[in-house]
N, C-alpha and C positions, 0 to 999 in steps of 0.2 A: 504493499500501498503506498502511496506517495506522502510525503508532508502536507499536500494540497489536501489529500482525501482524507487525512487522518486530522486536519484542522478543526478547533473548534467549530461548530455550528453556532449562525446568529438568525436569529428570526426576526424580521422587520413585520409588523403588522399595521397593516393600512387601511382604508377605507376601501378604497378603491383604485387600481392602477392604470391611471388614464393623465390625459394631459393637465398639470397644474403645478404650482411652486413647491410644494410639499413633496411629489412624486418626484420631480426634476431633480430635486435635490439628494433624494434618495439613490435615484439612480446615478448620477456623479458620484456619490460616496461610496457604493458597490463597484463602479467602475475604478476610482481611484486608491481603493485600498489594496495592500499587497495581497495578491491571492493566494500566496503561500502561509498567510497567516490566520484567515477565518473562511471558513465557508457561508456562505450565505443562502436564506430562502424568504421569499416573500409569500406573506400570508394574505389575502385580500377578503376581507368580510363580505364586498360584492363579488366583483370579478375585476379581469385587466384586459385592459384594451391592446391595440396594436403599439400603444406607448412602449410596451415590454421590449420591444425589436430593440430600444436604443441601450439596453443593457448589452457591454461586451463580453461577458464570459456566461458559461453556463449554468445556470440555477434552477432551482424548484422553485415554480411558482404555482400557489394553491388558492382555487377561491371555494371561499365557502358557501358563495352564492343565498348570501341573508336578503330575505323578501324586504320589501318597504313596511314600515309600521313594526308591529310586534312581532319577531320571528323568534318563538322560543326554542326553536330546534335548533337555529345555527347554534347556539351556545354548546349543545352537545357535539355537532360535529366538527365545533371549534376545539373543545377538549381531547375529541380524538385524534384530530390532527396533532397537535400539540404530545400527544402521548406518543404517536407512532414519530415523529421528529426527534422527541428530545435532545433541543437543544442547551448549549451550556449558557444562553442567553436569550431572553426576548424583548426587543425595543418596539416598544408599543408607540404610537403618536396620536397627539390630539384627543378632543373629546369622543371623537367615535372610538379610538382605540383602547381609552382606558378602562374600561369593563375587562378587557382581557387579561388585565393583572391578575384577577382574581382565579380566573380558570387557570392561567399559567401556573398560576401556586399552587393550585388542586392538582393540575399535572404532573407537578414535582418539578418545575422551571426553577431554579433555585436565585438566578442571578436574573432582576428584572430591570429594565431601565425605560422610562417615559419622557417623551419631548413633547415640548408645547411648538407649536410652529405658528400659530395665529389663530384668530378668533372668527367666529361667524355671526350670521344677522342679528339672531338671539343671544349674543352674549357679546355685545361689541366693546365692554370694560371688563370683563371679569365678572360684571357683578352678581349675573345668574345665582339665585338661592341654591335651586336643585342643583344646577350643574356644579356652585362650590362644594356644596356637601357632598356628592358622590367623589370629587375629587379628595377631598377633607377624610371621607371614610374610606378612600383606596391606599392614600398616603403612605400609611406602614408597611403596606406590600410592597412598594416601591424603593428599591436600591438606589437609584442615582436617578435624576431630572436631568433632562437637558434643554435650554431655552434659547433660542434662535436670536435674543433680542436683550438688551440689558431690562426694556419694560416688562417682559414675560419673567424674566429673572428674578427682578422685583417684587411682581405679583406673585409669583411661586412661594417667596419665602412670607412675604409681609400677611397676605391673603389665603392663602393654601397651608401654610404653616410648616412648610419644607424646610428643612436645617440647612444653612446657608453652604456646608461643609459637602452637601449630598445634591448640591445643584451648580451645574457648569454651562455656563454660558459660551457657545460656539456659532459665529455667525457662518451664512451660507457662503460657500465658495463661487466663482464663477471663471466658467470658460474662455480666458483671455484670448486663447487663440482663435477660436471659431469666432467670439466676439470683439470685433474690433474695428476702428474708424472706417469710414470709406476711405479709399485712394484715389478715385478718380470722380469722375462726373456721378450723381446717384443713381440708382438703377431705375431701370424701367419698371412700375409696379402698378398693379391696376388694371382698369380697363384700358384698351387703347386710346391716347390723348389724355389719359386722365392727370399725368403731370409732366412737367415740362422742367428745364434745367435751371428755372427761378422760383420753381413751385414751394412753397412754405407750408412744409407737412407735418401735422401734429400728430403724432403717432403714440398709441396705448397697446399693452397686450397682457393679455390676461384671461381667466376664465369669466364670462360674462354674466356672473350671479349679483345679486341685490348688493353685498357687500362689496362688493368692486367699485358699484355706484358710476357705470359708466355712462348712465344717463346725464348726470351732471356734467359730465365732458360734452357730451352731445350740446347742452344748453349753453355752454360756455362759447361753443363752436358758433353758436347762433347769433349770441351776445357779439361777437368778435366781427362777425359778418354785417350785422346791424349798425354796429359802430362806424364801419367804414375806413378805420384804421389800415385796416390790410387790404389790399386788392384783392376781390373777389378770385382775379385770374390768376393770383398766385395761392390762395389759403386753401389746402386740400385737411381732410381727417382720415385718418387711418385707425381702426380699431380691429386688433386680431386677435380672436379666440371665437369661442362658443359658450353658449348656455343659455339658460332661461330668460335673460334681459336683452339678446340681442334683438328680438323680433321688437321691443318696443323702444329700442333706439332708432331702428331701421324707420318706424312708422314715425316717428316725432321728425326725422329727415326729410321723407316723402312729405308729410302733411305742410312742413314749410318750404317745401319746393326745393331744396337743398340737397336732393339724394347724389345728385351728380358729382356734388363736392366731396363726397364721401366715399369710404372702399369699406364694408363690414364684411370679410370674406369666410368670416369662421375660422375655425383652427388650422394653421400650416405647421408643414414641418421646414421652413425654410425663413425660421423667426430671424435668425443672425441677419442674412441679405437683406430683408425688407427693414431691420432696423437702420440700414446702411443709407436708406432712401429716407431716414425722418430728419427732419431738422431738429425739434425739440420732443422728447418724452413727458408724457403725463400720467402720473400713478395717482389716481381721484379716490383710492378705498376708502371705505367708512372704519375699517379697523386692518391691522397688516403686523406680520411679525418680522422677518427681515426680507423683504421682498427680491425673490429672484430676477425679476424681469426689472427692477430696479438697478440691480448690480450689473443687470445684461446692457443694459440702456446706459451704464457709466462707461462699461469695459468698450461699447460701440463709439465712445466719444462725444455722449449726447448729453446735453444740459437735462436735468430731471424737474418738472414741477411736479410736486406731491403735498397729498394731504400732511398735516402734522399729528399723525396718529400713529400708535404703537412703534414699531422698531425704524420707522419712517425719519424720523430726525437724527437717530443713530448711522444713515446712510447718506443723507442729503445734507449738504452745509450751504444754508442760505446765504445768498451774495457770492458763494466762490465755487459752487459745483451747479448750483439749481437754486431753487425757490422753494418754501413751504407754505401752504394757504391753509386755511380751516376748511374742514370737511363741510360738503352740501352748500358751497356757495358758487356758484356759476359764475358771478358777477367778478370776483377775488382771482378766480379761475382765469378767467378771460383775462383780467389786468397782467397777471405773473407772464401768461403766453405771449400778450401783446409786446411786452418788454423784450424781447428776443427778435422780436421783428423792428421794434423801432430801433434799437440801438446796434450798430455795426457792431459786426466782430464779436458780442456778447456771447453768443451761442458756442462759438468756435472757443472763445476762451474757457468758459465753464465745462464744457465736454473735454477739453483737453486735461484740464484739473481734473476732472472726474476719472478719467481713464488711467492717470498716474495717480489717483489714489487706490482704486481697484488693483492695480500691479504689486501694489505695497502694501496692502492690507486684506485683501478676500480673492487670495488665488485658491484653488480647487486643492493642492497642495497642501496648505496650512489647513483647510477643513477637514481633510481627511486626517491629518496628524494629528488632532484635537480630539477626533472620533476615536481614533485608535487608543490615544493615550488613556479615554476614558474607558474603553474595553480592555484594554490590558491591565489598569489597575483593579477591574473586577475579577477578570478570568484568571489572572496573574498576579495576584497580591504579593506584596514585598514580604518575604518572610519576618516575623516577629523575633528579636532576640532579646536576651536577657529575662 
């Protein structure tokens, strides 16, 4: 048996393996951890899409096929899956995965890690009483917590009651080779004739769910058009991603007669190329952990306009690499975007600084090494002397 085949097994439990920041971060982690150190399996409470093809090494992916609503039988399927796999460590993520900590303990999984990557629309500030109580009840079963932002780290300690020495802050890393600034004219994107070389492209990437609040970006775009400070011939909006709010955004654009100035193509596999066609990147979320797409935009040399929520202020330095605005405020969002149109060179200046910051602080190797240190400390603890 080779060293890789006998390496300890880590099970990563997530809700669903599909396009998303958390899922992208997991795949980046598995792809960049030394294959001889640990084996990996992904257990999906629901199922896995073709997003799984981004994993660059053979691993087992198990779908529990949990039904919507209360599906009590999925607990049994999950328990027997963990009994079969017998991992040395389980790493659950976010609220949807935390209940698996109890089943993992019952199945004899001795080492248990839980990661917090961001909140959803039902718990924007982490104050939902039922969710808070669930985390507090399960806290004694969790050997270590990982938080992707200082905001989440502080919340785990102050609100959930995790001991500080059992919480590690590990920010997401970004592929700064794939995501790089444009080297020449912007790529032609969208329908034929959608952009020209003078286009001012406002871009966003993300799952189009309510918590990401792309509808506020659409209204900010309409505000810019109404103000007339940006020539209609130049202004374009691009939102990459799919989800339940995509149709509402398209309906608003059609009703205003501006649909031809926007491109919402759904989920795409060429995000890095599309970002190189953008002038400014916008993250309008109502809640955020440490956004992968913000880091990817920074790596692409783009200035970032983001809402001052969650981990965004840890990534975006106002007046230096981008701008922070209040959530749900299309007027202020429009003003922040307009600055990059009105002030020559500002977008390029902020974007270059953002790229330098990513290279210095948010590499994939640094992220992988930080996770490796947590896994090593739990699975191979230093021997006690004396």
